Structures are given as C-alpha cells and as structure tokens.
N, C-alpha and C positions, 0 to 999 in steps of 0.2 A: 477601482477594483483591486482587491487584495491578491497579490500573486501567490500567496502561500495558502495551502489547503492540506487537508488530510482526508484520505479515503475513510469511509466508515470502518473498514477492516483495520486500518492503521490506528484509528482512534480507539477502537476496542482493544487492540493489542497494547496501546499505551496505558489505557485505564486498568489493564490487568496488573500493572505495576511491577514492583512496588512504587507507588506515587502517593503524595499527600495532596490535600485540598489546595495548598498554595501552589504547588507545581502544576496541578491541573489548571488552575486559574491563569497562571503565567502562560502556559502553552495556548490556552484558549484565547488569550489576549493577542498573542502573536499571530495566530491564524484567523483571528476575528470570528471564531466559531464557524469557520468555513469548512464544513464536513461534507464531502462528496458522497452521494448515495452509491451503493453497490447494487446494481440491478442485473437484468438479464444479459445485456451486452458484455458486462464485466465477467459474469459467470461463464459465459460461453468462451470468452478469451482466456480466462483462467484455466478452464478445462483443456483448451488447446495447448496452452503453455505447459501444463502438467504432462500431457501425453507426448508432446514434441520434445521434451527435455528428459525423457527417460523415466518418468513416473518416480522420481527420487523420493525416498522416504524422508519426511520432514520438510519437504519443499512446498507443501500445499498452501500455507499462508503466504509464502513468498510469491507464489503464482497469483494469488488473489491480489496482493499489493501491486505487483508488476502489471497485472491486467488493468487495474484501476488507472494507473498512470498512462498506460498505452491508449486505452479508450478515451481518456480525457485529453490526450495529446500533450501531456505534462512531463516535465522532467522529474525524475525520482531522486530525492535527496535521502541518502542513507550513509551510515558509517559502516554498514555491513556490505560493502561493494561485492565481495566474493559471492555472496548469496544470490546476487542478481545477474552475475556475468553469464550464466547459462542461457538467459533470455535474450541477450543481445542479438544473436543470429536470427531470432524469430521475429524481430521488429521490422 
C-alpha cells in the first residue's frame, strides 16, 4: 500500500496551479493516483473545525484539508505549517 495520498480537496488545489502536465504526472506518480474522496464525514469535521477555530476568513480550504487528514487518521504534510496550527487543539 502506498503511504502517500492526497485528499480530493488538495488535489483540486494543486491542479489550480500554476502547474504543467509534466508536474502533474510526476506528482501523480509519487502518490500513485491515490486520491482520497471528500465525503460527508469530512464535511462535518471541516465545518466543526471552521466553527471551533473562530471562523477565520480564508481558512475554509485549510479546514477541508485538515478534516480530510483527521478523518483518514493520516499525518498532514505541508510547508504551510502555520495555517494548520489552529487545528491542533481540536484533534
């Protein structure tokens, strides 16, 4: 099993780019096209995170991404660690 994956939200954000076809193919190869579905459980958790962390403007996508990782029981890899620190007390 490939330990690397991307939530559907992250994949969409990545595809928003700017990226080219070669970069997309490289990332797809690394994650082996392992895209995790965003469903009801993730949506409920994302709304909870948004409400519990002060409904910060601009944090909605971060809530979606964090919720995907939390529901999957996965570690979140990011270079934007500060964006996700508000969620640590809610886990």
